[in-house]
N, C-alpha and C positions, 0 to 999 in steps of 0.2 A: 414528431408532430410539427405542424407548421406554426412557428411562433407568432406570426402576424395574426393568424386566425385566432389564436388563444388571446392575444391582446385585444383585438378589436371586437370579437364576438362575445367576449366574456368581461367586457368593461362594466364597472359599477357607475350608475348615474346618481349623483348626489343632489341634483336640483329638484325643486318642486315641480310636479307634473302640471302641464298646461296644454290646452288645445285651442285651436282657432274656433271662434264663434261664427256660425253661419246665421246671418240675419236676413230674413226674407219678409217682404211686405205682403200682407194679406188683407184685402179690403173687406171689412166686416162692419155691420151696423151694431150699435150698442151705446151705452152710456159709460162715462168714466167718473172716477172720484174727483173730489174738488182739489184744484190747485190753481192759484191765480198769481199772475205777475203783472208788473206794469207794462203798458204797451209802448214799445220803442217809438221814438219820434219818427213821424212820417208813415207809420203803418196803421194808424187809426182807420177803422172802417174796412180794412183789407185783411181780416183775420179769420182763422179757422181754428178748430181744435183737433187734437189727436191723442190717442191712447196707446201706450206701450205696454204690451203684455208679456209676462215671463212665465214659461212653464219650467219650473225648477227641476233639475235632474234628480231622479230617485237615488237615494244612497245605495240602493241595491243593484242599480244598473251601471255597468262599467262603460258602456258605449255612450252614455249621456255624460258628457264631460264639459266643464269641470265639476265633478261631484263635490269638490271642496269649496265651491263658490257659496258665499253667504251674503253677498250683495252685488248689485249691478248698478254701475253709474252710467246714466244715459245722458248724452250730450247732443243737442240739436244745433246744427251749424247752418247758417243762412248766408249765402253769397261769400263763403269762405271765412266768415267770422262767427265766433261762439255766440249763440242766441239764448238758449236756456239749458239748464241741466237739472237732473233730479237723481237721487239715489234710491233704489228699491232694495229693501232688506228682505232676505229670505225669512218667511214665517217659520215658527218652530215646527209646524206640521208639514212644511214643504209644499203647501198648497199654492196654486197659481197666484201671481201678484200682478198688479197693474198700476200705472201712474198716468194721469191725464194732464196734457198741456192744453190749457184753455185758450191760450193766446199764441197762435202760430201764424206766420205769414202764408198767404195763399201761394200755391205753386210748389216747386221742388225745393226741399231741404235735404240735408244729409244728417242721418242719425248714426252716432257711434255708441256702441255698448261695450263696457269694460267690466269684466268679472273680477271680484276681489275675494280673498279668503276670509275676511272679517266683515262684521257689520259696518255700515256707514262708510263704505269704500276705503277701508283701512287695510294696510298690508301691501305686499308686492302684487301687482296686477297679474292675474293668471292667464287672461286671454282677452282679445278684443275683436270686434267685428264692425264693419261699416256698411250701410246700405242707403240708397236714395229713397226718399219718401215724398209722395205727392200729397199736399194738403189741399182739400177741396172745400169750398164754402157752402152756402145754402143750408146751414144748420147741421150738416153731416158730421158725424164723429168718425174720423179716420183712424184706423187701427193698424198697428205694426206689431207682429208677433215674433218673438225670439225663440229659436230652437237651438239648443246646444248639443250638437252631434259631432262625433269624431269616429273615424275608421282607422283601425290598426293596419299599417302596411309593413311594419317590421317589428319583430320581437326577438329578443336575445336572452338566452339562459346565462346566469352568472353564479359562480361559487367562488370561495376564497382560495381555492387551491386548483392546480391542474394535474397534480399527481397525488393519488391516495395511497397510503400504506395498505397492504393487504389486511383486511379485517377492520379498516377504518371507515368512517362515514363523513359525509359533508352534505349540507343542505343547499339546494339551488333556489334562486329566485329568478323572476323574469322582468325584463325592462322592455317596454313597448313604445313605438313611435308612430306618428302619422306621416303622411306624405311630405309634409313640410319640415320634418325633423322635430316637431313638438312632442313632448312626452304625453303618453296616454296611461291613465291609471288602469290597473288590472286587479282582478279578484282571484284569490287562490282557488276558489271552488270552480272557476271557469278554465283552469289550466290543466293540461294533461301532459304527463312526462313519460318518455320512453328511452331505452338504451338499446343499441344494436349489438351489444356484446355482453355475454354473461359474466365476463371478468369484472364488469362494473354494472351492478344492477341499480335500478332506481324505482322508488315507489311511485305508482301511477298518479296518486293524488297529492302527496306531500312534497315530492321533489327531493326526498332524502336518498342520496346515492351511497352505495356500499362497495368497497373493494373486495372482490371475491377471489381474485387470482391475478396473475400478471397478464396484462393486456391493455389495449386502448379501445375506448368506446366513443361513439358519437351520441351525444345526448340531445334529444329533441324535445322542445316544448311547443305545445299547440294551444292557442287561444280558441276555445271551442265556439265562442260566439262569432268571431270573424273568420275562423278557419285558417288563420295565418300561423305559420310555424317558423321556428328558428333553431339553429343547432350550434353546438360547440363540442370540443373534445375533452375527455377526461380519461386519464390512465390510472392503472393500479400497479404498484411495484412493491417488492420486498424492501426492507430498510436498506438505505445506501445513498449514493449521490448520483446526480445527473448534471450534465452541462446544459445550460440554457442560454440562448436558443440552441437546438440540436443541429440546425442547418442554417447557414447564412451565406449570402452572396456579397462580395466586395467588388466595387467597380474601381479598377485601377486608374480610370480617367476622372475620378472624383478629386476634390480638393485634398481630402485626407482619406486615403485608401485604408481604412481601419474598420475593425468590428470590436464589439465589446461582449465578453462572455461572463457569465456568473454561474455559481453552483446552485442547483436546486436540491434541497435536502429532503429526502422522503420522510425520514423520522430522525429524531435525535438532536444533538446540539449543533451549533454552528461549526462548520468545518473550515480549518485553515488548509488551503490547498497549494500545491505547486503546479505550475503550468508549463507545457512544452508543446512544440510543433513537431509531429512525427515525420521522419523522413528528411530529405535534403532539398533545399530550395523552396520551402513552403512558407517563407517569411519568418516572423518572430512574434513572441507573445510576452508581455510584461507580467510582473508578479500580481498585478491587479486584474488580469484577464483581458487587457487591451491587446488586440491582435493587429499586427502591421503586415500588410500584404507585400509580396515580392513584386518585382517589376514585370514579371511574366504571368500569363494566365495559367490556370490549372485547378485541379481538385486536390485539396489538402485536408489534414486531420489535426485538430488540437486535442490535447489530453490534459485532464486534471487528475491529480493524485492526492488523496487525503493524507496529510503529513502524519496524522496520529494513527492511521491504519493504512499502510501503503498497499494493502491488497485491494482497497477500494479505489477504483479508477473509473473514469467516465470520459467519453469522447464526443466531439461534435465535428460536423463536416463543414468545410469552407470551400466555396466556389469563387475563385478569383476570375473576374470577367471584365470585358471592356463595355459591357452593356449596362448602362446606368438606369434603364427603364424610365427615363424622363420623358414627359410629354413634349412633343415638338413645339418649337417657337411658332407662333401664329395660330396654335390651337385655341379654341374658345375654352376659357377656364371652366371646369365643371362647377356645378352649384355647391355652395357650402351653406347649409341651413342648420341652425341649432341654437342653443342657449349658452351664453358665456357663463363662466363660473360665478359671476356676480349677479346672475339671474336675468340678464338682458337678452332679448332676441337678437340673433345675428343672421343676416342673409347677405351673401356676397353680392347679390343683384342690387341691393340698396346702395352699393358703392359705384354704380355706373357713373362714368364721368370722372372717376378718381383712380389713383394708382394704388394698388394693394400688394403688399408683400406677404405671401402665404408661407408660413414657416411650420414644417412638421418637426417636432422635437420631443424630448422627454426630460424629466427632472434628473434622471440618473445618468444622463449622457454627458460626459465631460466637454466635448466640443460644443454641445448645445448650451451648457452652462457658461462657457467662455464667450459665446456669441450674444448672450442676453444684454450686456452693456452696450454692444453695438446697435442692437435693435431698439433699445431705449433711446439712444442718441438719435437714431434715424427718425423715430417718432417725434422727438422734441424738435428736430431740425425741420422736418417737412410736414408735420401733422396739420399745420394751419394752411398748407398749400394744396390740399386735396390729396393727401396720402395717409395711409394707415398700414400698420403691421397687424396681422392676425396670426396667433400661434395655435396650432392644433397639437395637443399633447397626446402621445400614444402610450402613456404609462398604464401598465396593468394595475398597479396600485394607485387608483385615481385619487385616493384620500391625500396623497402627497402633493397634489397639484396646487390646491388653494394656499397652503402654507408657503409653498415655494414662490408663488406669485407675490404674496404679501411680503415675504422676506427680501425679495429682489426689487420691490417697488416697481413692478412691471406696469407700464402706462398705456398698454394697448389691449385689444380684446383677446381673450384666451378661451378656447373651447376644448372639450374632450373629443378626440378624433373618433369617428365612427368607421365601421368597416366600409361603408359606402364612400366616405371621403378618401380613405386609403386606396381603395380599388380604383376610384375615378381618377386619382392623380398618379396613375402608373403602377400601383401596387408597391407602396413605399416599403422598402426593405433596408434602407440605410438612412440614418439621421445624423445631423440635420439635413433635410431636403427642403430647398427653398424655391418658390416660384414667384416671379414678379409679373403681376397682371396689369395691363395698361388700361387707359380710360375707356377703350372700346370693349373691354372684357376679355381680351386675348392675352395669351402668355407671351411675354416679351423677353424673358430671361429665366433660366433655371440653373441650379447648381446643387451639387451634393457636397456636404462637408462645411466646416466652419469657413466663413468668408470675411474678409476684412471690411471695415467701414468704408474705406476709400473705394474698394471694388464695388460695393453696393451703390455708393453715391454716383459712380460713373455710369451705372445702369439706370438709376432712378431719375437723375436730373434731366436728361433729354425727354423723359416721358411726361414731365409735369407741365 
């Protein structure tokens, strides 16, 4: 099985779902409820009124997002400055709501709407949207209507294991995203599950998978409303051990030509294993599963043996190559859109005009761990000068990331890597992999393996 596919297509998303709000102006006649404010100096006699209407998403409809929104904060901005604001709370019955601004300057203003999970604009903002709004005089009531719509463009199945014991079961869930990388809520009744191999069956509606025999299956989930599907792999085995990943590529031209292996236990207790490289000239492997590549290329095999039961053995394939799969210098850096682990939106495009160090890493990777203090120092040194580090964690166990970030006092944005990010950046197979993006959004430097602070500074300083 491809280990990257398992990591990136089966990741767990721990963050609150959110979607972009699409705000469109619709000129309608009508009356609004009462709301009065003082008239700003210099605008007397040049005022109009406007009504902001909200059609709240039904709790039963998954494509109207955010279904969790219980209040909308509306801000009117005039000539770049805040002018008025009002918070509209969702009624208990979810019926349409409106608020009227009785005093608005004539001409174009900008309206920003932000959705919150609690009444009175409390909690972490779920989504926001902005639209221009033309205020006309002559007694007209100008109306702006808000529609909260989102379309799924990606959906991923997830379960807690990637190998089932024969006779065992696991339950899948689905995680969906829109085109901007925002999370979209789904409803179980709108999902359909399928398996392409009888060795692993799955219930069409519940997503409960059962290991029926030895084999590997592709599990597909489909959101029936949008028609979007996603897949991942799940195998079934008899009790024993396997080496994970089962195939890996090591680039001998990387800083540290190494790979890291671990045991996957089908059932039973934690296994203490011995490691070996089979054959001659294939490199070496430490007691903790750290593989060191030889100086020459080739295909090799590592083997793990259960010390308590030497009849239980498992192997993995190693391809030692000169190809690091790095994107060429001068390439426009692919988009990175998502939500940081602290709930903030992140878009690489927002850092245009700045230098960004993009770091693919994992909590379990020793070179990645050793590199964290360097990245923290770089952020401290250059953060005020138009520079930032962003780390994209590839952990299969995503619950480990937040505690890891907190315990290491990481001071830069951290996201969970998606399959799109991994594929767009050359198909990450070795970590840490680091790209340096210049002010024009192009890749200026790239490296695989732990890199010293001085080496990074030599690349960063000329770009600032």
